[in-house]
C-alpha positions in Angstrom: 11.2 10.7 10.1 9.3 8.4 7.7 7.1 5.5 8.9 8.0 1.8 8.7 4.9 0.1 7.4 3.9 -3.5 6.5 0.5 -3.6 4.8 -1.4 -6.7 3.9 -3.6 -6.7 0.8 -6.1 -9.5 1.2 -7.6 -8.8 -2.3 -10.9 -10.8 -2.9 -10.1 -13.6 -0.3 -11.5 -15.0 2.9 -15.1 -15.7 4.1 -16.2 -13.8 7.2 -15.3 -16.7 9.5 -11.9 -17.1 7.9 -11.3 -13.3 8.2 -12.1 -13.3 11.9 -9.7 -16.2 12.5 -6.9 -14.6 10.4 -7.3 -11.2 12.1 -7.3 -12.7 15.5 -4.2 -14.7 14.8 -2.3 -11.7 13.4 -3.4 -9.4 16.3 -2.2 -12.0 18.9 1.1 -12.6 17.1 1.8 -8.9 16.5 1.0 -8.1 20.1 3.3 -10.8 21.5 6.2 -10.8 19.0 6.5 -7.4 17.3 8.6 -4.6 18.8 9.8 -1.3 17.6 7.8 1.3 15.6 6.6 -0.7 12.6 2.9 0.0 11.7 0.7 -2.9 10.4 -2.2 -2.3 8.0 -4.7 -4.9 7.0 -6.4 -4.0 3.7 -9.5 -6.3 3.8 -12.6 -6.6 1.7 -15.0 -3.7 2.4 -17.6 -5.7 4.1 -15.3 -6.9 6.9 -14.0 -3.5 7.9 -16.6 -2.6 10.6 -16.5 -6.2 12.0 -12.7 -6.3 12.2 -12.3 -2.9 13.8 -12.9 -4.2 17.3 -10.2 -6.8 16.8 -7.4 -4.4 15.6 -8.2 -1.9 18.4 -6.5 -4.3 20.8 -3.1 -3.4 19.4 -2.2 0.3 18.7 0.2 -0.5 15.8 -2.5 -2.3 13.7 -4.9 -0.3 11.4 -7.3 -1.2 8.7 -7.4 -0.1 5.1 -9.8 -0.4 2.2 -8.7 -1.7 -1.2 -10.3 1.0 -3.3 -12.7 3.9 -3.2 -14.8 5.7 -5.9 -13.7 9.1 -7.2 -17.1 10.6 -6.4 -18.5 11.3 -2.9 -21.9 9.9 -3.8 -24.2 9.2 -6.7 -25.8 6.5 -8.9 -22.7 4.2 -9.0 -24.1 0.8 -8.2 -21.8 -1.5 -6.3 -19.2 1.3 -5.5 -17.9 2.5 -2.1 -17.1 6.1 -1.4 -14.4 7.8 0.6 -17.0 9.4 3.0 -18.4 5.9 3.7 -14.9 4.7 4.6 -14.2 7.7 6.7 -17.5 7.2 8.6 -16.3 3.7 9.5 -13.1 5.1 10.9 -11.0 3.4 8.2 -7.7 5.3 8.1 -6.1 4.0 4.9 -7.2 3.2 1.3 -5.3 1.6 -1.5 -5.4 3.6 -4.7 -4.2 2.4 -8.1 -3.3 -1.2 -7.4 -2.1 -2.8 -10.7 -5.1 -5.1 -10.7 -7.4 -2.1 -10.7 -5.4 -0.6 -13.5 -5.4 -3.9 -15.5 -8.9 -5.2 -14.9 -10.9 -2.0 -14.5 -9.0 0.4 -16.8 -8.1 2.9 -14.1 -5.9 5.7 -15.5 -3.5 8.0 -13.7 -6.0 10.8 -14.3 -8.8 8.9 -12.6 -6.4 7.9 -9.7 -5.6 11.6 -9.2 -9.3 12.1 -8.5 -9.4 9.2 -6.1 -6.4 10.4 -4.2 -7.9 13.9 -3.8 -11.3 12.7 -2.5 -9.6 10.3 -0.1 -7.5 13.1 1.3 -10.5 15.4 1.5 -12.2 12.9 3.7 -9.3 12.3 6.0 -8.1 9.0 4.5 -4.5 8.3 3.9 -4.0 6.9 0.3 -1.5 4.2 -0.4 -0.7 5.0 -4.0 0.5 2.0 -6.1 2.7 2.4 -9.1 4.9 0.1 -11.1 5.9 -1.2 -14.5 4.9 -4.2 -16.7 7.5 -6.8 -17.7 7.6 -5.6 -21.3 8.2 -2.1 -20.1 11.1 -3.2 -17.9 12.6 -5.1 -20.8 12.1 -2.6 -23.6 11.5 0.9 -22.3 12.7 3.4 -19.8 10.8 1.8 -17.0 12.0 4.3 -14.3 10.6 7.1 -16.4 7.3 5.2 -16.7 6.9 4.9 -13.0 7.9 8.5 -12.4 5.2 9.6 -14.9 2.6 7.7 -12.9 3.5 9.6 -9.8 3.6 12.9 -11.6 0.2 12.5 -13.2 -1.6 11.2 -10.1 0.1 13.1 -7.3 2.1 16.2 -8.3 -1.0 18.4 -8.3 -1.1 18.0 -4.5 0.1 20.6 -2.1 3.2 19.6 -0.1 1.1 19.2 3.0 -1.3 16.8 1.2 1.5 14.9 -0.5 3.0 14.3 2.9 -0.1 12.2 3.8 0.4 9.8 0.9 2.2 6.5 1.2 3.8 5.2 -2.1 3.8 1.5 -2.9 6.1 0.5 -5.7 4.9 -2.8 -7.2 6.8 -4.2 -10.2 3.7 -5.7 -11.9 5.8 -8.6 -13.4 6.5 -9.7 -9.8 2.9 -9.7 -8.4 1.6 -13.2 -7.9 4.2 -14.7 -10.2 6.8 -15.9 -7.7 9.2 -13.5 -9.4 10.7 -10.8 -7.1 12.8 -7.8 -7.9 16.3 -8.2 -6.4 17.0 -6.0 -3.4 19.2 -3.8 -5.7 16.4 -3.4 -8.3 14.0 -2.4 -5.5 16.5 0.0 -4.0 17.3 1.6 -7.4 13.6 2.2 -8.1 12.8 3.5 -4.6 15.8 5.9 -4.7 14.8 7.1 -8.1 11.3 7.8 -6.9 12.5 9.6 -3.8 14.7 11.8 -6.0 11.8 12.5 -8.3 9.6 13.5 -5.3 12.5 15.8 -4.1 12.5 17.5 -7.5 8.9 18.5 -6.9 8.5 19.0 -3.2 12.1 19.3 -1.8 14.4 17.0 0.0 12.6 17.1 3.3 9.3 15.9 2.0 11.0 13.3 -0.1 12.9 12.0 2.9 9.7 11.8 5.0 7.8 9.9 2.3 7.2 6.2 3.1 7.8 4.0 0.0 6.8 0.4 0.3 7.9 -2.5 -1.9 5.1 -4.8 -3.3 5.8 -7.8 -5.5 6.0 -11.3 -4.1 7.6 -10.2 -0.9 7.7 -13.1 1.5 9.3 -14.3 4.8 12.4 -15.5 2.9 13.3 -12.3 1.1 11.7 -9.6 3.3 14.8 -8.9 5.5 17.0 -8.4 2.5 14.5 -6.1 0.8 13.8 -4.1 4.0 17.5 -3.6 4.6 17.6 -1.3 1.6 17.9 2.3 2.7 15.0 3.5 0.6 12.6 0.6 1.2 10.5 1.5 4.2 8.3 -1.6 4.3 6.1 -3.8 2.1 2.7 -4.1 0.5 2.1 -7.9 0.9 -0.3 -9.9 -1.1 -0.6 -13.7 -0.8 1.7 -14.0 2.2 -0.7 -11.7 4.2 -3.3 -14.4 4.1 -1.1 -16.6 6.3 -0.8 -15.3 9.8 2.6 -16.9 10.7 4.3 -15.8 7.4 2.8 -12.3 7.5 4.0 -11.8 11.1 7.5 -13.0 10.2 7.5 -10.4 7.4 6.5 -7.7 9.9 9.2 -8.8 12.2 11.7 -8.4 9.4 10.8 -4.7 9.4 11.4 -4.2 13.1 
């Protein structure tokens, strides 16, 4: 049975003091208000991961995640963070291929395939992001485009390794724009991706794969999105920086 997950991507936000306050608030709210089997992941800036670990340990359902890792284990890559470094911190999750990494840093599916593999080799669970641009949705076979991203980055994995990957579908045109895919648009894409996974790994692996929706998900639309049968949770951006709103989104996935 696939996991229910709500992950918050803080991006490049919060000072240390602000991060401590936000994490403390989220931990307390989740502990007091969230029931069921939903897992919560906080994808924070690297430098906060070791500091915040002691906070999230108070609640079993909360884990930390990194926002990226380098494709090499070590080397002369100034400013980069490796998968072995994250593993040594005890960080269980790492985002791979977020649209902002693709857009601003030119990350390709081939590069992301390397990042997924080194993350898995070091015991990390990749949250692999995929999605289409607005012009692609309007003018091209956008479902085929997103399927191709998954094929190029993930389909070289064994079934066992693929089963450790979380998929996050993020329509790029809906990230930080206030636009949101309708629940039917989200369901259609998630169902298509699950069918695509089944074509490579079989129905059981596909059914066990957690597929998150990311793209201006907020406390007003979360319940409708999460009610879709193939939407297993959310990758939350701006709303994850507000403890009350983020907790309300988590509660919508209960």
